[in-house]
Structure formats: C-alpha cells, structure tokens
VEXLUMKOL-199088 format. One line per field, with one value per residue (C-alpha): x, y negated, z; residue in one letter. Coordinates in nm, 3 decimals. Layout:
REM VEXLUMKOL-199088
xx: c(X;...)
yy: c(Y;...)
zz: c(Z;...)
torgu: c(A;...)
END
This chain:
REM VEXLUMKOL-199088
xx: c(-3.962;-4.321;-4.432;-4.583;-4.252;-4.065;-4.318;-4.268;-3.888;-3.913;-4.136;-3.902;-3.596;-3.770;-3.876;-3.524;-3.370;-3.622;-3.546;-3.167;-3.201;-3.420;-3.174;-2.880;-3.075;-3.174;-2.816;-2.691;-2.949;-2.845;-2.476;-2.553;-2.761;-2.483;-2.222;-2.445;-2.495;-2.121;-2.055;-2.314;-2.156;-1.808;-1.943;-2.118;-1.802;-1.597;-1.851;-1.844;-1.462;-1.472;-1.737;-1.533;-1.222;-1.406;-1.561;-1.218;-1.053;-1.301;-1.295;-1.600;-1.470;-1.425;-1.790;-1.887;-1.670;-1.825;-2.175;-2.089;-1.941;-2.242;-2.512;-2.332;-2.264;-2.609;-2.791;-2.564;-2.601;-2.970;-3.091;-2.813;-2.699;-2.344;-2.261;-2.359;-2.161;-1.847;-1.875;-1.928;-1.636;-1.406;-1.505;-1.446;-1.103;-1.013;-1.104;-0.887;-0.591;-0.624;-0.589;-0.206;-0.145;-0.281;-0.014;0.265;0.082;0.275;0.607;0.704;0.869;0.817;1.040;0.992;1.270;1.242;1.541;1.395;1.102;1.087;1.105;0.996;0.690;0.786;1.082;1.016;1.110;1.255;1.151;1.297;1.061;1.238;1.045;1.216;1.107;1.148;0.979;1.131;0.970;0.985;0.725;0.507;0.475;0.262;0.201;0.267;0.028;0.175;-0.071;0.080;-0.159;-0.478;-0.296;-0.170;0.159;0.169;0.495;0.514;0.701;0.848;0.920;1.136;1.354;1.394;1.607;1.612;1.481;1.410;1.427;1.213;1.253;0.929;0.910;0.666;0.544;0.520;0.363;0.170;0.234;0.090;0.147;0.161;0.119;0.310;0.195;0.107;0.219;-0.018;0.090;-0.159;-0.130;-0.354;-0.381;-0.318;-0.694;-0.762;-1.020;-0.887;-0.677;-0.533;-0.400;-0.164;-0.109;0.202;0.167;0.478;0.400;0.605;0.502;0.634;0.616;0.598;0.697;0.575;0.804;0.984;1.211;1.524;1.467;1.716;1.755;1.458;1.701;1.729;1.490;1.122;1.062;1.335;1.199;0.844;0.946;1.128;1.316;1.325;1.041;0.993;0.809;0.975;1.017;1.201;1.419;1.569;1.897;1.879;1.933;1.708;1.720;1.703;1.398;1.323;1.258;0.897;0.779;0.772;1.081;1.333;1.650;1.850;1.750;1.881;2.166;2.383;2.625;2.344;2.179;2.499;2.527;2.168;2.095;1.774;1.733;1.736;1.648;1.726;1.474;1.512;1.366;1.177;1.365;1.133;1.239;1.125;0.827;0.677;0.320;0.197;-0.181;-0.264;-0.618;-0.785;-1.143;-1.293;-1.407;-1.057;-0.903;-1.029;-0.890;-0.636;-0.353;-0.393;-0.393;-0.076;0.099;-0.007;0.126;0.459;0.490;0.404;0.644;0.923;0.878;0.846;1.160;1.357;1.237;1.333;1.678;1.726;1.656;1.323;1.026;0.789;0.422;0.223;-0.153;-0.441;-0.810;-0.930;-1.238;-1.560;-1.864;-2.159;-2.381;-2.122;-2.070;-2.082;-2.064;-1.715;-1.374;-1.065;-0.741;-0.460;-0.094;0.171;0.487;0.782;1.045;1.253;1.220;1.154;0.861;0.713;0.738;0.591;0.284;0.261;0.272;-0.056;-0.233;-0.537;-0.830;-1.079;-1.444;-1.561;-1.258;-1.241;-1.217;-0.897;-1.028;-1.113;-0.783;-0.595;-0.786;-0.707;-0.341;-0.298;-0.441;-0.216;0.101;0.091;0.465;0.450;0.643;0.524;0.227;0.162;-0.196;-0.163;-0.471;-0.600;-0.760;-1.128;-1.073;-1.162;-0.957;-1.224;-1.191;-0.812;-0.829;-1.075;-0.830;-0.538;-0.722;-0.689;-0.327;-0.208;-0.056;0.293;0.264;0.352;0.086;0.149;-0.127;0.021;-0.227;-0.141;-0.296;-0.120;-0.291;-0.201;0.044;0.326;0.366;0.357;0.104;-0.019;-0.370;-0.405;-0.142;-0.114;0.125;-0.026;0.204;0.060;0.246;0.171;0.477;0.682;0.988;0.795;0.803;1.180;1.217;0.958;1.081;1.435;1.331;1.302;0.964;0.806;0.614)
yy: c(4.414;4.304;3.949;3.937;4.039;3.770;3.515;3.606;3.582;3.247;3.111;3.248;3.094;2.764;2.768;2.856;2.581;2.330;2.426;2.399;2.062;1.931;2.051;1.882;1.561;1.570;1.632;1.343;1.112;1.216;1.156;0.811;0.729;0.840;0.642;0.340;0.368;0.397;0.104;-0.104;-0.023;-0.115;-0.438;-0.518;-0.450;-0.664;-0.945;-0.919;-0.942;-1.242;-1.403;-1.351;-1.482;-1.794;-1.848;-1.817;-2.045;-2.333;-2.549;-2.739;-3.050;-2.842;-2.735;-3.103;-3.166;-2.865;-2.994;-3.343;-3.194;-2.973;-3.226;-3.519;-3.347;-3.190;-3.515;-3.722;-3.498;-3.427;-3.783;-3.987;-4.135;-4.253;-4.301;-3.944;-3.811;-4.004;-3.884;-3.526;-3.543;-3.690;-3.415;-3.148;-3.298;-3.287;-2.918;-2.847;-3.038;-2.844;-2.503;-2.512;-2.565;-2.216;-2.038;-1.864;-1.809;-1.485;-1.630;-1.700;-1.461;-1.565;-1.444;-1.528;-1.499;-1.572;-1.662;-1.457;-1.221;-1.247;-1.572;-1.713;-1.936;-2.296;-2.212;-2.314;-2.067;-2.167;-1.980;-2.000;-1.980;-1.906;-1.952;-1.827;-1.850;-1.497;-1.570;-1.661;-2.003;-2.313;-2.297;-2.602;-2.756;-2.569;-2.508;-2.224;-2.177;-1.989;-1.875;-1.899;-1.748;-1.954;-2.242;-2.304;-2.451;-2.605;-2.614;-2.811;-2.636;-2.867;-2.787;-2.473;-2.360;-1.987;-1.801;-2.101;-2.117;-2.356;-2.296;-2.478;-2.466;-2.399;-2.468;-2.242;-2.383;-2.137;-2.341;-2.048;-1.680;-1.444;-1.237;-1.453;-1.311;-1.512;-1.458;-1.334;-1.629;-1.748;-1.943;-2.196;-2.325;-2.597;-2.936;-3.260;-3.327;-2.978;-2.902;-2.553;-2.347;-1.999;-1.816;-1.520;-1.349;-1.163;-0.876;-0.953;-1.049;-1.106;-1.050;-1.293;-1.193;-1.494;-1.356;-1.505;-1.732;-1.534;-1.622;-1.441;-1.247;-1.092;-0.716;-0.531;-0.352;-0.674;-0.930;-0.887;-0.584;-0.387;-0.486;-0.390;-0.045;0.010;0.328;0.637;0.886;1.077;1.363;1.690;1.963;2.295;2.221;1.892;1.700;1.497;1.722;1.641;1.906;2.275;2.468;2.829;3.078;3.166;3.447;3.331;3.108;3.159;3.341;3.081;2.816;3.013;2.834;3.129;2.944;2.814;3.154;3.313;3.059;3.069;3.431;3.328;3.266;2.896;2.735;2.395;2.112;1.821;1.476;1.450;1.252;1.022;0.812;0.452;0.375;0.031;-0.026;-0.358;-0.391;-0.702;-0.838;-0.941;-1.014;-1.355;-1.363;-1.281;-1.611;-1.965;-2.072;-1.986;-2.156;-1.911;-1.618;-1.738;-1.781;-1.429;-1.282;-1.461;-1.345;-0.983;-0.984;-1.120;-0.846;-0.574;-0.684;-0.693;-0.345;-0.197;-0.356;-0.209;0.139;0.179;0.373;0.087;0.129;-0.173;-0.122;-0.353;-0.333;-0.200;-0.319;-0.135;-0.142;-0.323;-0.015;0.182;-0.085;0.072;0.428;0.423;0.359;0.311;0.119;0.030;0.112;-0.121;0.025;0.014;0.200;-0.117;-0.482;-0.566;-0.325;-0.449;-0.814;-0.726;-0.582;-0.879;-1.108;-0.960;-0.943;-1.169;-1.220;-0.947;-0.998;-0.700;-0.521;-0.289;-0.485;-0.494;-0.258;0.018;-0.019;0.009;0.327;0.485;0.379;0.532;0.860;0.862;0.760;0.935;0.885;0.505;0.326;-0.031;-0.177;-0.535;-0.656;-0.960;-1.182;-1.539;-1.749;-1.638;-1.299;-1.303;-1.136;-0.867;-0.786;-0.773;-0.536;-0.315;-0.288;-0.222;0.068;0.262;0.333;0.556;0.433;0.521;0.265;-0.099;-0.315;-0.678;-0.906;-1.173;-1.460;-1.700;-2.047;-2.367;-2.560;-2.308;-2.373;-2.117;-1.882;-1.528;-1.396;-1.061;-0.938;-0.615;-0.377;-0.577;-0.863;-1.160;-1.388;-1.711;-1.902;-2.224;-2.222;-1.944;-2.057;-1.997;-1.625;-1.616;-1.799;-1.593;-1.253;-1.349;-1.382;-1.098;-0.987;-1.231;-1.116)
zz: c(-5.586;-5.595;-5.646;-5.294;-5.138;-5.333;-5.223;-4.853;-4.888;-5.054;-4.778;-4.512;-4.680;-4.714;-4.352;-4.239;-4.447;-4.314;-3.954;-4.000;-4.164;-3.885;-3.618;-3.789;-3.824;-3.457;-3.349;-3.562;-3.406;-3.055;-3.133;-3.269;-2.962;-2.725;-2.919;-2.918;-2.542;-2.481;-2.709;-2.528;-2.191;-2.316;-2.457;-2.130;-1.929;-2.165;-2.139;-1.759;-1.760;-1.990;-1.773;-1.457;-1.628;-1.746;-1.403;-1.238;-1.494;-1.511;-1.199;-1.067;-1.240;-1.554;-1.550;-1.539;-1.845;-2.022;-1.945;-2.075;-2.394;-2.467;-2.378;-2.539;-2.871;-2.884;-2.808;-3.028;-3.332;-3.280;-3.208;-3.365;-3.032;-3.089;-2.721;-2.637;-2.931;-2.828;-2.468;-2.579;-2.820;-2.555;-2.310;-2.574;-2.648;-2.280;-2.271;-2.574;-2.428;-2.100;-2.262;-2.325;-1.953;-1.883;-2.086;-1.897;-1.568;-1.522;-1.636;-1.275;-1.033;-0.673;-0.389;-0.021;0.237;0.611;0.825;1.114;1.149;1.530;1.724;2.058;2.061;1.995;1.770;1.406;1.136;0.803;0.492;0.145;-0.149;-0.479;-0.804;-1.122;-1.485;-1.619;-1.952;-2.285;-2.309;-2.099;-1.822;-1.774;-1.426;-1.176;-0.808;-0.563;-0.271;0.024;0.293;0.642;0.894;0.867;0.693;0.341;0.218;-0.131;-0.328;-0.654;-0.935;-1.202;-1.567;-1.573;-1.860;-1.927;-1.670;-1.437;-1.082;-0.800;-0.424;-0.169;0.209;0.394;0.768;0.950;1.283;1.572;1.846;1.991;2.041;1.781;1.469;1.158;0.808;0.548;0.189;-0.059;-0.271;-0.541;-0.848;-0.984;-1.340;-1.472;-1.634;-1.441;-1.418;-1.277;-1.543;-1.612;-1.370;-1.375;-1.073;-1.032;-0.697;-0.585;-0.339;-0.133;0.228;0.541;0.902;1.160;1.528;1.759;2.100;2.427;2.621;2.892;3.179;3.289;3.612;3.849;3.844;3.986;4.218;4.420;4.567;4.634;4.411;4.588;4.930;4.837;4.718;5.049;5.137;4.917;4.920;5.247;5.085;5.195;4.936;4.925;4.624;4.510;4.528;4.851;5.161;5.457;5.733;5.825;5.937;6.033;5.757;5.678;5.451;5.090;5.110;4.833;4.943;4.751;5.007;5.306;5.488;5.588;5.817;6.036;6.024;6.155;6.439;6.557;6.484;6.304;5.935;5.850;5.515;5.367;5.320;5.078;5.020;4.696;4.436;4.243;3.951;3.984;3.758;3.723;3.604;3.470;3.447;3.243;3.243;2.917;3.012;2.954;3.318;3.447;3.329;3.358;3.019;2.751;2.941;3.229;2.988;2.812;3.148;3.247;2.921;2.964;3.326;3.243;2.947;3.166;3.427;3.162;2.979;3.304;3.398;3.060;3.078;3.426;3.291;3.468;3.340;3.254;3.162;3.043;3.014;2.941;2.873;2.538;2.354;2.441;2.211;2.362;2.352;2.556;2.820;3.166;3.029;2.878;3.032;2.821;2.814;2.577;2.637;2.500;2.348;2.590;2.390;2.381;2.471;2.107;2.071;2.397;2.291;1.949;2.121;2.355;2.051;1.925;2.262;2.289;2.521;2.449;2.369;2.572;2.725;3.023;3.349;3.553;3.821;3.570;3.387;3.718;3.802;3.466;3.487;3.834;3.706;3.401;3.591;3.925;3.983;4.004;4.275;4.215;4.028;3.918;3.865;3.635;3.622;3.641;3.911;3.876;4.044;4.413;4.690;4.714;4.344;4.372;4.670;4.482;4.192;4.428;4.596;4.268;4.361;4.641;4.967;4.845;4.561;4.635;4.471;4.373;4.248;4.021;3.999;3.714;3.720;3.606;3.887;4.161;4.442;4.408;4.702;4.843;5.089;5.221;5.153;5.347;5.212;4.890;4.814;4.628;4.428;4.290;4.018;3.838;3.613;3.464;3.658;3.982;3.903;3.887;4.216;4.405;4.286;4.380;4.745;4.992;5.122;5.364;5.661)
torgu: c(M;S;S;S;T;E;S;R;L;T;R;T;S;A;A;T;G;Y;T;R;T;G;F;E;A;G;R;G;T;T;V;L;A;V;R;G;L;H;G;W;R;R;L;R;R;A;A;A;R;V;G;R;S;V;A;D;T;V;S;P;A;G;W;V;V;V;A;V;A;V;I;G;L;A;A;G;L;A;F;G;L;L;E;F;A;V;A;G;G;A;A;A;L;L;L;L;L;S;V;P;F;L;F;G;A;R;A;Y;E;V;T;L;R;L;A;H;D;R;V;V;A;G;T;P;V;E;G;R;L;V;V;A;N;V;G;R;R;T;A;L;P;G;R;V;D;L;P;V;G;D;G;L;V;D;V;H;V;P;L;L;R;P;R;H;E;I;A;E;T;V;V;I;P;T;R;R;R;G;I;V;T;V;G;P;A;R;T;V;R;G;D;P;L;C;I;L;T;R;E;A;T;W;Q;E;T;R;T;L;Y;V;H;P;V;T;T;G;L;R;S;T;A;T;G;L;I;R;D;L;E;G;S;P;S;R;T;I;V;D;A;D;F;S;F;H;A;L;R;P;Y;V;P;G;D;S;P;R;Q;V;H;W;K;S;T;A;K;T;G;A;M;M;V;R;Q;Y;E;E;T;R;R;S;R;M;I;L;V;V;G;R;G;G;D;E;F;A;D;D;D;E;F;E;L;A;V;S;A;A;A;S;I;G;V;R;G;I;R;D;G;R;D;V;A;V;V;T;G;A;E;I;P;E;F;A;R;G;R;M;R;T;F;R;T;L;T;T;I;S;T;R;T;L;L;D;D;F;A;G;L;D;R;G;V;N;P;S;P;L;R;E;V;A;S;L;A;S;T;R;H;G;D;A;S;I;A;F;L;V;C;G;S;P;L;T;P;T;Q;L;Q;S;A;A;L;A;F;G;R;E;V;A;V;V;A;L;V;C;A;P;T;A;E;P;G;I;R;R;L;G;S;M;T;V;I;S;I;G;L;L;D;D;L;R;Q;L;L;A;K;G;A;Q;S)
END
C-alpha cells in the first residue's frame, strides 16, 4: 500500500471518529436538556401544590400572624428593636403551637343518616351525624360543617379516643317546598385561634324532597269533575264494546258485524253499531310564567292545588298528564314552543317533580302549553288550566280553545285574596280558590248552572 493511500485512510478514519464523537455528545446534551425540563416541570407542579396547600391552610388571621412574625423578627434583628423582636417571636411561637392541631384531619369518618328522604313542606326532618375516630391516635377537637341547601350547620367534635364516636342530631327545617341537598360533610381541624385550619371533604350527600302541601279530595268519579265530563262518548264506531244500534249494510262493512237475526227478520242485511269507548284522561296544565302569577304565594297555592288533583287522579286509576312550560332561550322567544311533562308513574314520582318546580325565567306561556298538550293527548276528557290572578278571562278562553269541544275545560285560578266560587265563562268552568281547602269543597259539589 502506498503512502498516499495510507494517508487517505487515516484522514477518513479520523473524520469518521470525529463525527461519531460529535453525535454522541449532541445526543447526551439533548438527553440532559429533556431531563432538566422534566425536572423543572415536576418541581413547578410540586411548588404549586405546596403553595395551594399553604394558602388553604393559613387563614386570614394566620397571614396577619405570619406578617407580624416576619416583619418583627427582621426589624428586631436588623435594627436592634427589642419590641419588634418580641412581637415577631411571639407570633412565630403561635404559628408553631398551631401546627399540632392540623394532624389527623383524615382520622374522622363521617356518616349522615336522615329519618326521611321525603316530607311535606312544614315538617322538620331529623338527621343523625355520626363522627368516628378511625385512626390509631387520639383526635384533637374539631368541627364538622354540614351544608343544608343554601345554609350551613356546624357540629363541634370533642376530643375523640381511637375507635370512639359521637352522634349529633341535626334538625333540618323544611318551611318551603323544594329539593334540598344535604352534604357533603366537611371536617375542619385547626387551633383555637383559627390561625391554621385544614379541611377534609366527604363525598356522601343526601337528597331531601320537600313535597307541596296537598289536600285530600273526593274521588274524581263523583262531584264536579264527574258532572263536567257528563255522559259517555257518543262517537259511533263499527267495532267496540258498548252496543248502540243497528243500521243497514253498506259495501265495505265487515261480515263479522252482520246481525243475522235481524237480517232474517227484515230480509235486509243489518250490521251492528257501537259507542266508542274512551278511557278517561285528565290533563293538568300548570302555568310557570312570571306574568301568570302575582307573587310566590299564588304560585305555591297553584302547585298545591295541581298536586292535589293529580294525586287524586292517579289513585283513582285515571290516565293523568301534568304539563308545564319549559324554559326557552331568549334568542328563540316567539319562534320555539316547548313544554315539560311531569312524571305520573306514581304519586311519589309526581310529588317529587312538583317539589322541584319553580317559577320560570322565560317559560312557554299557558296558552302555548295547552295547545301542545292537546295535540299530544288527543284522548283527554277533562283539562285543568292552573294559573294565578293576572290572567284575564280573554287569555283563559284563548287557552281553553286549544282543546276540542268534547273536552271539559276547567280554569283553576289560585289567589289567596280571591273569593272562592264557581262560574261559567262560555263553555269553560272557572274555579277561584283562596285557600287549599276551598278546592276540596268546590270539587265536591255538583256542577252549577
């Protein structure tokens, strides 16, 4: 091999070695940079968690103590001010003495039990809050906060030895109808001066249904409702259960409807006719609009009246449909019609839905809901329009026209200041009540001319 060839090989080998070394060095630098970036992110997340924990632990009073400790010690040591140093030292001592009170925040086990999960408005409910120390050490005193709807109930927890528990009775007021969420309970541990606090939240919640007040009504097969529905349907059909009359045969009639005895007597083919059998369906249209009630008292009376009629209908075995206005977005106002149907599988499901019914911000008006309900339930025999005093007779008649002539329409006007009574408004019956008991008395009467 010539010297020139050896020289070229040496240069090539050197170049190759230089390139490999540079690549490995570059790769090592990239790995270090990536690891450093990941480490920085982990450190930042850890610092954020610590910061949130400190912010949640130190109360506003605690931050004042921290400020006094820092400023006092700094000024006292830097400028030789004894008063500042004493104040800072005292504040730092308070912080140190507050720390042991934070231990064992999760040593509690909180259980909530309610005597009932469904009550009538005005009936208080008793709850039992059980706090047990499930840790191995004695738990220092603390507090349990129990949210009840928009309110808060505080229960003081004394010193608890391991495997011991306390039980506190909590009375939940139910002055008004609604759906109340009880819980989740939150334990609060902290020092007596509330410098440092630590909270732990349990996920257990309870739902309390506060049903509207209802009144017992007589069966819908008696009284005014029975009189308004009148006699059975007079619609004549070719096949049903209730026989009506005979008529001559016309091409297209079913041979099964031919009455052969009459055919033999008259010499002409005669067929049977029947009255249509219709199962009684009751529709309750409940207003929700802000302009359909003068105040909240009228709305509560309307809900109680509608619930009373619906419960009676379900217990009588009727097909009951309860509809009300649904919320409409402001941009779709006037271009959209919709309604909400309450669950009538049982009296309990109906009252549960009534418990959560409130006055809508922008619901469908009563007239539109009545129109949609008549389209959905074409087999109705009686319809109640439940509203307040602001609706005029013209508005009530407009809503009643949504139903056919074979449907008895009753407008139930609920106003605490109204004089109870029954009157006729065209083909519609108008019942005015001022108290819930007025409904029971008026529906028990026969129709008045």
